N, C-alpha and C positions, 0 to 999 in steps of 0.2 A: 325492479331496483334498477338504479341508476351506476354506471359503473363507472369511476374513477378514470380523469383521463390520463393517459401514457407518459411517462416519465420522456423528460428531453430526452436525445440522442445522449446528451454530452454526459447522463446521467444512467441513461442504458448501459455504456458502453464501461465493462469492469476494469476494462485498462485505466480509464482515466480516473476510476474512482481508486484503485490502485494506486495512481501512479503518486497522483495529489493528496490521500492518505498517508504515504509514505515520504513525500516531500514535508510533508507537515510536521514529521516527526524530525525530518533531518534539520529542520528548519530549528525543531525546538532544542536540539542536543548544541545549535551550534552558539543559540542564543545564552542557554545559561553558560557554556566551554567561555565567550564576551564575558559573562558575569562575572565565572571563577575568576578570570584574567585579571580583568580592568577594574573589578572591585575586593576582589579575595572574598567573596561567596563558595561557600564551600557548595562541591559537588553531593552531593545527597539524591535522594529516594523521586525524585523530579528529571534529576539528567538520567540514571537505568532507565526508568523509564520511558523517559524519553529514545535512548540508548535500543532499548527493546522493540519500541516499536517501530525506527528504522530498521530493525535486524528482521524482524518478524512480517514486517511488510516488503522487503528484496526478497529472502524468499517467498513468500507468499508472489510476491510476482514472478521469483521462476517456475515455481512449480505449475502457472499459471501457465507460462510460456513454454514452458515442459509438456502440459498436455491436450495444446492447441497445436506443437507438431506435431504432436503423436497421431492427432484425430485429423492433421494436413493428410501424412502420409498414407494416413488407411489402415492403424491399428487396431486393432480388435478390441485390446482395453481400455481404447481413450473413449474419456468421456466424449458425448456426441453436445451440438449447438455451443461450442465455441468462440462461432465466429461472429 
């Protein structure tokens, strides 16, 4: 069986993936907010979904950073392999 090629480094680094995903949710929030202000389009489910995605992405980034810091200082309960 042939193994698939490894992912490029930019897709293997979780910081890049989480950061890009969160940034895309923030772009969605801004676009929908501008559409609301410019055209009067009501803020609906799409806006709430983008806000939730941005908040959860930010929360995920914070948890990841917290675990990474704990692993670097050698905490027993920290996840390993986050570098």
